[in-house]
DSSP file (Angstrom, degrees, kcal/mol; ACC not computed):
  #  RESIDUE AA STRUCTURE BP1 BP2  ACC     N-H-->O    O-->H-N    N-H-->O    O-->H-N    TCO  KAPPA ALPHA  PHI   PSI    X-CA   Y-CA   Z-CA
    1    1 A M              0   0    0      0, 0.0     2,-0.0     0, 0.0     0, 0.0   0.000 360.0 360.0 360.0 134.6   27.4   28.5 -143.9
    2    2 A G        -     0   0    0      1,-0.1     2,-0.0     2,-0.1     0, 0.0  -0.187 360.0 -91.2 -78.6 171.2   27.8   31.3 -146.5
    3    3 A S     >  -     0   0    0      1,-0.1     4,-2.3     4,-0.0    -1,-0.1  -0.251  39.0-101.4 -76.3 170.4   25.6   31.9 -149.6
    4    4 A Q  H  > S+     0   0    0      1,-0.2     4,-2.7     2,-0.2     5,-0.2   0.913 123.8  53.3 -59.8 -44.6   26.2   30.4 -153.0
    5    5 A L  H  > S+     0   0    0      1,-0.2     4,-2.6     2,-0.2    -1,-0.2   0.923 107.9  49.1 -59.8 -45.3   27.7   33.6 -154.2
    6    6 A E  H  > S+     0   0    0      1,-0.2     4,-2.4     2,-0.2    -1,-0.2   0.898 110.7  51.4 -60.7 -38.4   30.1   33.8 -151.3
    7    7 A G  H  X S+     0   0    0     -4,-2.3     4,-2.4     2,-0.2    -2,-0.2   0.914 108.9  50.5 -60.9 -43.3   31.1   30.2 -152.0
    8    8 A A  H  X S+     0   0    0     -4,-2.7     4,-2.1     2,-0.2    -2,-0.2   0.899 110.6  49.6 -62.3 -41.0   31.8   31.1 -155.7
    9    9 A M  H  X S+     0   0    0     -4,-2.6     4,-1.9     1,-0.2    -1,-0.2   0.916 110.7  49.3 -65.2 -41.3   33.9   34.0 -154.6
   10   10 A E  H  X S+     0   0    0     -4,-2.4     4,-2.8     1,-0.2    -2,-0.2   0.895 109.9  52.3 -61.5 -41.1   35.9   31.8 -152.2
   11   11 A T  H  X S+     0   0    0     -4,-2.4     4,-2.9     1,-0.2     5,-0.2   0.897 107.5  51.4 -64.6 -40.2   36.4   29.2 -155.0
   12   12 A L  H  X S+     0   0    0     -4,-2.1     4,-2.0     2,-0.2    -1,-0.2   0.897 112.2  46.5 -61.2 -40.9   37.7   31.9 -157.4
   13   13 A I  H  X S+     0   0    0     -4,-1.9     4,-2.3     2,-0.2    -2,-0.2   0.938 114.9  45.9 -66.6 -49.7   40.2   33.0 -154.9
   14   14 A N  H  X S+     0   0    0     -4,-2.8     4,-1.8     1,-0.2    -2,-0.2   0.907 112.4  50.5 -61.6 -42.8   41.3   29.5 -154.0
   15   15 A V  H  X S+     0   0    0     -4,-2.9     4,-1.4     2,-0.2    -1,-0.2   0.927 110.9  49.0 -61.5 -46.3   41.6   28.4 -157.6
   16   16 A F  H >X S+     0   0    0     -4,-2.0     4,-2.0    -5,-0.2     3,-0.6   0.945 114.4  44.8 -60.7 -47.6   43.7   31.4 -158.4
   17   17 A H  H 3< S+     0   0    0     -4,-2.3    -1,-0.2     1,-0.2    -2,-0.2   0.708 104.2  64.5 -70.0 -22.3   46.1   30.9 -155.4
   18   18 A H  H 3< S+     0   0    0     -4,-1.8    -1,-0.2    -5,-0.2    -2,-0.2   0.876 115.3  29.6 -65.8 -37.1   46.3   27.2 -156.1
   19   19 A Y  H X< S+     0   0    0     -4,-1.4     3,-0.7    -3,-0.6    -2,-0.2   0.713 106.1  85.8 -95.5 -24.7   48.0   27.9 -159.4
   20   20 A S  T 3< S+     0   0    0     -4,-2.0     9,-0.2     1,-0.2     6,-0.1  -0.402  82.4  28.0 -78.0 153.4   49.8   31.2 -158.7
   21   21 A G  T 3  S+     0   0    0      7,-1.4    -1,-0.2     4,-0.7     3,-0.2   0.467  73.1 118.2  85.5  -0.6   53.2   31.6 -157.2
   22   22 A K  S <  S+     0   0    0     -3,-0.7     2,-0.4     1,-0.3    -2,-0.1   0.818  93.3  16.6 -65.7 -28.1   54.8   28.3 -158.3
   23   23 A E  S    S-     0   0    0      2,-0.2    -2,-0.4     7,-0.0    -1,-0.3  -0.984 128.2 -19.1-141.7 134.1   57.2   30.5 -160.1
   24   24 A G  S    S+     0   0    0     -2,-0.4     2,-0.1    -3,-0.2     5,-0.0  -0.453 116.5  23.0  74.7-143.1   57.9   34.2 -159.5
   25   25 A D    >   -     0   0    0     -2,-0.1     3,-1.6     1,-0.1    -4,-0.7  -0.344  64.0-147.8 -61.8 124.7   55.4   36.4 -157.8
   26   26 A K  T 3  S+     0   0    0      1,-0.3    -1,-0.1    -5,-0.2    -6,-0.1   0.636  97.1  55.0 -73.5 -10.0   53.1   34.4 -155.5
   27   27 A Y  T 3  S+     0   0    0     -6,-0.1    45,-0.5    -7,-0.0     2,-0.3   0.277 106.6  56.9-100.6   7.4   50.3   36.8 -156.2
   28   28 A K  E <  S-A   71   0A   0     -3,-1.6    -7,-1.4    43,-0.2     2,-0.5  -0.941  76.4-121.5-138.9 158.0   50.4   36.5 -159.9
   29   29 A L  E     -A   70   0A   0     41,-2.9    41,-2.5    -2,-0.3    -9,-0.1  -0.889  21.7-147.1-101.4 126.2   50.1   33.9 -162.7
   30   30 A S     >  -     0   0    0     -2,-0.5     4,-3.0    39,-0.2     5,-0.2  -0.327  37.4 -97.4 -76.5 172.4   53.0   33.4 -165.0
   31   31 A K  H  > S+     0   0    0     37,-0.4     4,-2.1     1,-0.2     5,-0.1   0.904 127.2  49.6 -59.5 -39.9   52.2   32.4 -168.6
   32   32 A K  H  > S+     0   0    0      2,-0.2     4,-2.0     1,-0.2    -1,-0.2   0.906 112.2  47.6 -64.0 -42.1   52.9   28.7 -167.6
   33   33 A E  H  > S+     0   0    0      2,-0.2     4,-2.7     1,-0.2    -2,-0.2   0.889 111.0  50.7 -68.5 -37.6   50.7   28.9 -164.6
   34   34 A L  H  X S+     0   0    0     -4,-3.0     4,-2.7     2,-0.2    -2,-0.2   0.916 110.4  49.8 -65.5 -40.3   47.9   30.5 -166.5
   35   35 A K  H  X S+     0   0    0     -4,-2.1     4,-2.7    -5,-0.2    -2,-0.2   0.906 110.4  49.2 -64.0 -40.8   48.1   27.8 -169.1
   36   36 A E  H  X S+     0   0    0     -4,-2.0     4,-2.4     2,-0.2     5,-0.3   0.938 113.1  48.4 -61.9 -49.1   48.0   25.1 -166.5
   37   37 A L  H  X>S+     0   0    0     -4,-2.7     4,-3.4     2,-0.2     5,-0.6   0.933 112.6  47.8 -53.4 -51.2   45.0   26.8 -164.8
   38   38 A L  H  X5S+     0   0    0     -4,-2.7     4,-1.9     1,-0.2     8,-0.3   0.915 114.0  46.0 -58.5 -46.9   43.1   27.1 -168.1
   39   39 A Q  H  <5S+     0   0    0     -4,-2.7     4,-0.3    -5,-0.2    -1,-0.2   0.859 121.1  37.5 -69.7 -32.5   43.8   23.6 -169.1
   40   40 A S  H  <5S+     0   0    0     -4,-2.4    -2,-0.2    -5,-0.2     3,-0.2   0.895 129.1  28.3 -81.8 -42.1   42.8   22.1 -165.8
   41   41 A E  H  <5S+     0   0    0     -4,-3.4    -3,-0.2    -5,-0.3    -2,-0.2   0.736 134.3  27.2 -97.2 -27.6   39.9   24.4 -164.8
   42   42 A L  S >X<S+     0   0    0     -4,-1.9     4,-1.7    -5,-0.6     3,-0.8  -0.091  74.5 134.5-126.7  34.9   38.5   25.5 -168.2
   43   43 A G  H 3> S+     0   0    0      1,-0.3     4,-2.4    -4,-0.3     5,-0.1   0.839  70.5  56.8 -56.7 -37.0   39.5   22.5 -170.3
   44   44 A C  H 3> S+     0   0    0      1,-0.2     4,-0.9     2,-0.2    -1,-0.3   0.874 106.9  49.5 -64.7 -35.6   36.1   22.3 -172.0
   45   45 A F  H <4 S+     0   0    0     -3,-0.8     3,-0.4     1,-0.2     4,-0.3   0.907 113.0  46.7 -68.6 -39.5   36.3   25.9 -173.2
   46   46 A L  H >< S+     0   0    0     -4,-1.7     3,-1.4    -8,-0.3    -2,-0.2   0.833 102.0  64.5 -72.9 -32.3   39.8   25.3 -174.6
   47   47 A E  H 3< S+     0   0    0     -4,-2.4    -1,-0.2     1,-0.3    -2,-0.2   0.816 101.2  51.2 -58.9 -31.7   38.8   22.1 -176.3
   48   48 A T  T 3< S+     0   0    0     -4,-0.9     2,-0.5    -3,-0.4    -1,-0.3   0.553  88.8 100.2 -83.4  -7.0   36.4   24.0 -178.6
   49   49 A Q    <   -     0   0    0     -3,-1.4     5,-0.0    -4,-0.3    -3,-0.0  -0.670  49.1-174.1 -78.7 126.7   39.2   26.5 -179.5
   50   50 A K        +     0   0    0     -2,-0.5     2,-0.7     3,-0.0    -1,-0.1   0.576  60.7  96.5 -90.9 -13.1   40.7   25.7 -182.9
   51   51 A D    >   -     0   0    0      1,-0.2     3,-1.6     2,-0.1     4,-0.2  -0.694  60.3-160.5 -87.1 113.3   43.3   28.4 -182.4
   52   52 A S  T 3  S+     0   0    0     -2,-0.7     3,-0.4     1,-0.3     4,-0.2   0.757  92.1  55.0 -63.2 -24.3   46.6   26.9 -181.1
   53   53 A G  T 3> S+     0   0    0      1,-0.2     4,-2.4     2,-0.1    -1,-0.3   0.128  73.1 113.0 -98.3  22.0   47.7   30.3 -179.9
   54   54 A A  H <> S+     0   0    0     -3,-1.6     4,-2.7     2,-0.2     5,-0.2   0.929  75.4  50.5 -56.3 -48.2   44.6   30.9 -177.8
   55   55 A V  H  > S+     0   0    0     -3,-0.4     4,-3.0     1,-0.2    -1,-0.2   0.922 110.9  50.1 -58.3 -45.8   46.4   30.8 -174.5
   56   56 A E  H  > S+     0   0    0      1,-0.2     4,-2.4    -4,-0.2    -1,-0.2   0.930 112.3  47.3 -57.6 -46.8   48.9   33.4 -175.8
   57   57 A K  H  X S+     0   0    0     -4,-2.4     4,-2.5     2,-0.2    -2,-0.2   0.897 111.3  50.3 -61.7 -42.6   46.1   35.6 -177.0
   58   58 A I  H  X S+     0   0    0     -4,-2.7     4,-2.8     1,-0.2     5,-0.3   0.924 110.0  51.6 -65.9 -43.5   44.3   35.3 -173.7
   59   59 A M  H  X S+     0   0    0     -4,-3.0     4,-2.4     1,-0.2    -2,-0.2   0.935 110.9  46.8 -58.8 -45.5   47.5   36.2 -171.8
   60   60 A Q  H  < S+     0   0    0     -4,-2.4    -2,-0.2     1,-0.2    -1,-0.2   0.928 114.2  48.1 -64.2 -42.8   48.1   39.3 -173.9
   61   61 A D  H  < S+     0   0    0     -4,-2.5    -1,-0.2     1,-0.2    -2,-0.2   0.883 116.0  43.6 -65.5 -38.7   44.5   40.4 -173.5
   62   62 A L  H  < S+     0   0    0     -4,-2.8     2,-2.5    -5,-0.2     3,-0.2   0.831  92.6  81.8 -76.1 -32.3   44.5   39.9 -169.8
   63   63 A D    ><  +     0   0    0     -4,-2.4     3,-1.4    -5,-0.3    -1,-0.2  -0.424  54.1 165.9 -78.0  71.1   47.9   41.4 -169.0
   64   64 A E  T 3  S+     0   0    0     -2,-2.5    -1,-0.2     1,-0.3     6,-0.1   0.802  72.9  47.8 -59.8 -34.0   46.7   44.9 -168.9
   65   65 A N  T 3  S-     0   0    0     -3,-0.2    -1,-0.3     4,-0.2    -2,-0.1   0.466 105.3-125.7 -91.9   1.2   49.7   46.3 -167.3
   66   66 A G    <   +     0   0    0     -3,-1.4    -2,-0.1    -6,-0.1    -3,-0.1   0.711  68.2 130.2  70.4  21.9   52.2   44.5 -169.6
   67   67 A D  S    S-     0   0    0      2,-0.3     3,-0.1     1,-0.0    -1,-0.1   0.446  76.4-114.9 -87.3   3.9   54.2   42.8 -166.9
   68   68 A G  S    S+     0   0    0      1,-0.3   -37,-0.4    -5,-0.2     2,-0.3   0.515  88.9  86.2  79.5   4.8   54.0   39.3 -168.5
   69   69 A E  S    S-     0   0    0    -39,-0.1     2,-0.5   -38,-0.1    -2,-0.3  -0.880  73.2-128.4-131.5 164.7   52.0   38.0 -165.5
   70   70 A V  E     -A   29   0A   0    -41,-2.5   -41,-2.9    -2,-0.3    -7,-0.1  -0.965  22.7-159.4-116.8 118.5   48.2   37.9 -164.7
   71   71 A D  E  >  -A   28   0A   0     -2,-0.5     4,-2.2   -43,-0.2   -43,-0.2  -0.286  37.5 -93.2 -85.4 178.1   47.2   39.3 -161.2
   72   72 A F  H  > S+     0   0    0    -45,-0.5     4,-2.7     1,-0.2     5,-0.2   0.900 124.4  53.0 -60.4 -43.4   43.9   38.4 -159.5
   73   73 A Q  H  > S+     0   0    0      1,-0.2     4,-1.5     2,-0.2    -1,-0.2   0.910 110.5  47.8 -62.5 -42.6   42.1   41.4 -160.8
   74   74 A E  H  > S+     0   0    0      1,-0.2     4,-1.4     2,-0.2    -1,-0.2   0.877 111.7  51.5 -65.5 -36.9   43.1   40.5 -164.4
   75   75 A F  H  X S+     0   0    0     -4,-2.2     4,-2.1     1,-0.2    -2,-0.2   0.907 105.8  53.4 -65.0 -42.4   42.0   36.9 -163.8
   76   76 A V  H  X S+     0   0    0     -4,-2.7     4,-2.7     1,-0.2    -1,-0.2   0.853 102.7  58.8 -64.5 -32.1   38.6   37.8 -162.5
   77   77 A V  H  X S+     0   0    0     -4,-1.5     4,-2.6    -5,-0.2    -1,-0.2   0.927 107.3  48.5 -55.8 -45.9   38.0   39.9 -165.7
   78   78 A L  H  X S+     0   0    0     -4,-1.4     4,-2.7     1,-0.2    -2,-0.2   0.934 112.2  46.2 -62.2 -46.8   38.5   36.7 -167.7
   79   79 A V  H  X S+     0   0    0     -4,-2.1     4,-2.1     1,-0.2    -1,-0.2   0.886 113.3  49.9 -63.0 -39.7   36.2   34.7 -165.5
   80   80 A A  H  X S+     0   0    0     -4,-2.7     4,-2.6     2,-0.2    -2,-0.2   0.922 110.7  49.7 -63.4 -46.1   33.5   37.5 -165.7
   81   81 A A  H  X S+     0   0    0     -4,-2.6     4,-2.3     1,-0.2    -2,-0.2   0.912 112.8  46.4 -61.2 -44.8   33.8   37.7 -169.5
   82   82 A L  H  X S+     0   0    0     -4,-2.7     4,-2.5     2,-0.2    -1,-0.2   0.893 110.8  53.1 -62.3 -38.8   33.4   33.9 -169.8
   83   83 A T  H  X S+     0   0    0     -4,-2.1     4,-2.8     2,-0.2    -2,-0.2   0.936 110.5  46.7 -62.8 -49.2   30.5   33.9 -167.4
   84   84 A V  H  X S+     0   0    0     -4,-2.6     4,-2.5     1,-0.2    -1,-0.2   0.908 113.2  50.1 -59.8 -42.3   28.7   36.7 -169.5
   85   85 A A  H  X S+     0   0    0     -4,-2.3     4,-2.4     2,-0.2    -2,-0.2   0.918 112.7  45.5 -63.1 -44.2   29.4   34.7 -172.7
   86   86 A C  H  X S+     0   0    0     -4,-2.5     4,-2.7     2,-0.2     5,-0.2   0.909 112.7  51.1 -66.2 -42.8   28.1   31.5 -171.2
   87   87 A N  H  X S+     0   0    0     -4,-2.8     4,-2.0     2,-0.2    -2,-0.2   0.911 112.4  46.4 -60.9 -44.5   25.0   33.3 -169.8
   88   88 A T  H  X S+     0   0    0     -4,-2.5     4,-2.7     2,-0.2     5,-0.2   0.923 111.9  51.0 -64.0 -45.0   24.2   34.9 -173.2
   89   89 A F  H  X S+     0   0    0     -4,-2.4     4,-1.6     1,-0.2    -2,-0.2   0.938 115.1  41.3 -59.1 -50.2   24.7   31.6 -175.1
   90   90 A F  H  < S+     0   0    0     -4,-2.7    -1,-0.2     1,-0.2    -2,-0.2   0.803 113.6  52.8 -72.6 -28.1   22.4   29.7 -172.8
   91   91 A W  H >< S+     0   0    0     -4,-2.0     3,-0.8    -5,-0.2    -1,-0.2   0.909 112.5  44.6 -74.3 -39.0   19.8   32.5 -172.6
   92   92 A E  H 3< S+     0   0    0     -4,-2.7    -2,-0.2     1,-0.2    -1,-0.2   0.808 118.5  44.3 -72.3 -26.4   19.7   32.7 -176.5
   93   93 A N  T 3<        0   0    0     -4,-1.6    -1,-0.2    -5,-0.2    -2,-0.2   0.233 360.0 360.0-100.8  13.9   19.5   28.9 -176.8
   94   94 A A    <         0   0    0     -3,-0.8    -1,-0.2    -4,-0.2    -2,-0.1   0.465 360.0 360.0 -80.5 360.0   16.9   28.3 -174.1
């Protein structure tokens, strides 16, 4: 059995590939796929967003190479940034 961190890495990979490739490149998330992933997997974060264009802004920020899709590396940047934000929030409010 692997470590917790190895399990977390495997989960990130599996979640990404569960949503990617339903349309277009199977190794990237389209805007529609990203929205579905965010709503299903990070719904609590999105519920607190008052900005109706939040997903559009996230897509623009993540899509570093401007191809209209989010690859795994760009996706991991989002997860890492959210993790840092959560850690900071809970650390400051502990």
